[in-house]
N, C-alpha and C positions, 0 to 999 in steps of 0.2 A: 436600728441603732439610732438613739436620740442624742442630738448635740444641743447642749444648753449654752447658748451664747449669752454673754453679759448684756444686761439691759443698757439703755442709752446712758443713764447716769453713771453706771460703772465703767462703760467704755470711755466716757469723757474723763473720768478720774484717772483711768489708765494712761490716756494720752497726756494728760497734764503731768503725771508722775514721770512718764518717759521723757517728756520734754525737759523737765527740771533736772532729771538725772543726766541727760545728755549735756546740759549746760554745765553741771558740776564737773563732769569729765573734761569738758573743754577748758574750764578754768584750771583744772589740775594739770592738763597738758601745757598750759602757759608756763607753769613753774617747772615742769618736767618734760621738755621737748624730746629728750632721748627716749622717754616712754612712748610718746606719740610716734616717733620714728620707728621704734622696734615693734610695738604692739599693733598700731593702726596702719601707718604708711607702708611698712614692709611686711605686715602680718595679715591684717583683716582686709585692707583695701584691695590687694591683688585678687582676692576672691570675689569681691564686689565687681572689680573690673572684668573678671572672667565671666561673671553672670551676665553683665550687659553685653559683652562681646558675643556670647553664644545665644542671645535672645534678641533684644531690640537691635543690636548691631547687624543682624542678618537681614533686616528689612530692606527692601529696595528704595526706601524713602526715609526721610528723617522722622524719628519716632516722636519728635516734638509736635508734629501735626496731629498725631493721635492724642497726645496729651492735651493739646488745645481743644480738640473736639470734646473730649471727656470733661474738661473743665467747664466749657460752655454749657454742656448738657446738665452738669451738676448745678451750676449757677441758676439755670432756668428752673430746675427742680426745686431748689430751696426758695427761690423767689416766688414761684407759684404757690408753694406751701405757705409762705409768709402772707401773701396777698389773700389766699383763701381763709386762713385762720383769723387775720385781723379785720379784713374788710367784708368778707362774706359771712363767716360764722360769728363775727363780732366778739371774738374771745379776748381781744386786746393784746398788748405786748407785755409779756412777762419778762421784765428786764433781767432778773437774776438768772432765769433759765437760758435766755439768749446770750447773756454775758459769759456764762460757763461754757456754753457751746462754742462761742467764738474763741475763748481762751484755749479750749481743748484743740480746736482747729489749728491755731497758730503754734501751740506746743507740739502738736503732731508734725507740723511743717518743719519746725526747728529740729526735732528729733531726726526726721528722715534726711534733712539737709546735712546735718553734721555726720550722721552715720554713713550716708552714701558717698560723701566727699569732703564736707566742710572741715573735718578735723585736720586735713592736710595743711591748713593755714598755720598749725602749731608745730609742724615738724622742724627738725634741726635745719637751720639755714643752709642753703646749697653752698654758699661761699665757704662756710666752715667745713663742710663735708669734703669739698674738693681742694681745700687748702689755699683759698684766695684771701689775700689781705686787703680789705676794702677801706679806703679813707672815708671819713664821715661825709665829706663833700669834696667837690673839685673847684679849685680856683681857676683864674683866667689862663695861666700858663699851661696847666695840664689839659684844659679844655681846648685851648688853641692847638696844642700838639696833636691831640686826638682828631681835631678838625682837619689838620693838614694831612694826617695819615689817611683818614677815611675819604677825603676828596681825591687824593692820588689813587687810592685803591679802587674807588668807584670808576674813575676814568679808565684805569687799566682793565678792570673787570668787564666793562662794557665793550671794550675793544676786542675781547676774546669771544664775543657772541658772533657766530657766523652770519654772513649776509645781512648785517645790520648797519644802516647808515645813521645819519644824525636825526632822522625822524623818530617820533616816539615809538617805543617798543610795543608790539601787539601780542595778542594771545597766541599767534602762530609760533612764537619763540618758546612756548611752554608746552609740556607734554599733556595729553588729554587726561591721563590718569594721575593728575597732580596730587590727589589725596594719597594714593598708594606710594608715590615717589617720596613725598614729604614724610610720610609715616616711617618708611624704611630708613631714610636718612636720620630722622630723629631717634629711632631705636638704636642706631649705631652710636649716636652721641651718648644716650643713656647707658648703653652697655659699657662704653669706654670709661665712664665715670662711676660705675658700680651701682647703678640704679636698676630697678626692675623694669625690663623692657618687653616682657612677654605678652603684654596685652595687644589688642587689635582695635584701638580707639578709632571711631569713625569721625571723619571731618566732613560734614555735609555742606554743600553750597545751597543755601536756602533761597527760595522764590516766594513772592515776586521780588525782583531786584529793587533794592532800596528799603526793604522791610526792616532791616536793622539800622541802616544808615540814617533813616528818618528819626531814629531814636539815639543818634550820636554814637553809634556802635558799629564797628566793622565786623565784629565777630563776638560769639558768646559760647561759653560752655554751660550746658544745662545738667546739673547733677542728678536730676530725677529721671533722666533717660541715659545718662552716661555718654553723651555725644557732644562734639564740638560743632559749631555752626559758623559759617562765613557767608557774608552777604555776597550774592553772585553779581551784584552791581559794582563791586570794586574793580578798579583798573587792574589789568592782568599783572602788572609789575608788583602790585601789593599782595596778591593772593598767596604766593608761596610762603612768605614770612608770616602772614596772618593765619593761615591754616596750621602752620607748625606751632604757632603760639597757642592756638586753641587745643591742638592735640596734646601739647605739654600739660595743659590743665587736666586733660583726661588721664594722663599717666601719673597723676597724683601731686601736682604742684599748684598751690593756690596763689602765691605771690606773682604779681604782674611783671615785676622786673625780672624774676627768674624765668618766666615763660617767654618774655622778650629775648632774654639771653639764650635760652634753648632754641627759640625760633631762629635767631641769628646763626647759632652754631649749625643747626640743621641745614640752613641755606648755604653757608659758606663751605661746608664739607661736601656739598653735592658735586657730582660729576658734570652736571648740567651748568654751563656758564651763565645762562639766563637766570637760573635759580640762585647761583652765587651772587650775581649782580643784584637780585631782589633783596637778599639779606644785607648786602653792603649799603644799598640805597636807603633802605629803611633805617639802618643805623645812622647814616648820614643825616637823615631828617631829625633824629633825636639829638645828635651832637650839635648840629647847627641851630636847633631850637634852644639849646642851652647856651651856645656861644652868643646868641643874640642878646641874652640878658646882661652880658659883660660889655657890650659895644653900643655906640650910638647908632641910630638908624642909618645914618649916612655911611658910616664905616662898615656896618654889617652888609648893606647892599653892595658896597664896593667889593667886599670879599666874596659875597655870594655870586657876583658876576664872573668870578674866575673859574666856575665850574664849566665843564664841557658843554657844548651845544646839545649833544645827545642827552646828557643828564637834565639839562634845562627843559628840553622838550618832554622828557618823561615826567618830570615834576608838574609841568603845566598841564599835561594830559591827565595826570592823577587828580590835580585840583579841579579840573573841568568836570571830571567824572563825579567827584564828590558834590560839586555844585548842582548837579542834576537831581540830587536827593537831599535837599536841605532838611535840617532837623526841625521837627514839628514844634517842639518846645526846647530851644537850644540849651537853656540853663538847667533843665530838670534832671536829665539822666546823669550828667556829671556830678551834680550835687548829691543825688541819691546814692550813686555808686561810691562817692567819696566817703559818705557816712558809713555805708556798708563795709568798706575796706577797713576803716578805722575801728569799727566794732569787732572785726576779725583780728585785730591786733596789728594792722599795717599802719604804722604811725604816720607815714607820709600820705596816706589816702591815695587819691587818684594820681598824685605826683610821683608815686612809687614807680610808674612806668619808666620815668626818666632815670631811675637808679640803674637801669640797664647799662648806662655808660660806665658806672663804677665797676660793674661785673666784667664788661668786655675789656675795658682798659687794664684791669687787674689780670684778667685771663691772658691778654696779649703779653704782659710783662713776664708772666710765669711760663707760658707755653710757646711763645713766639720769640 
């Protein structure tokens, strides 16, 4: 049996058309998020999720390592072909041919990104689906009230952790199977609010330590392998919240504020007091970061000094851990990701992480 595969030019044309078609669908979903929710997020994506869970998710290591090796080998191959053609065979650079090849490559990348996960950015907002009324922004008084709530809650949550003094919390307080524990807790949250929870998203702790932190990121979800990744260099108190955030991406949520919100809920619903404390402490960081914008530096430092000694030591240990892995180019990753999020329709860009405060405060009003 003979198979006649399309030649290179036809393949390039196919990828360009697929990429353009995927973009058109993405634009359509902007105007019809209910279609995205029904057709893609709750229709097609669970099948994609299942495929990843039963293939790459079964590997004993992060599939992104395999992807990286393949990418490097491919780059070596095309670089070698380019050098051979231009400098050895003296054929020169055919701009039009390379231009179309490059366009086809990026269009193929766009197609697979959107199809495998990216359309989730266009789904119906979670606040709308679970009946939360969000304000456009928060003024000083609501932020202050939220700050007082979370400070008190953090102090009380920390006191519930057995055998813990005022020294910084350590990895001993957390379970060894943190990925499984946080996945189970997150699935309970998704089930409660009517979302698909049947997947088995992997949350990998990647090595070497600092590999993500050096690029101003504590975790990342990679759509082409369907796995979440958390830098193993993070301080232990940050890991439960961070891995739950990345797992949330894997269950079909693109917005960073929503994944922060789900990460918070997964932590505070846990039976493990150290995990609950992780969720509350991470929320404290966001709230006090916003509170700082409304206060003078002196007044802010005076208020911050009212946290417990244990909280203070945990935060100092967290910052000290991050200082061990300084960003290689501090401004680059935030700037690039800000543009990426805005292209995906997230108006606030990288500042959307902070909108978690709106979600949590509204959720507390409704459910607490």
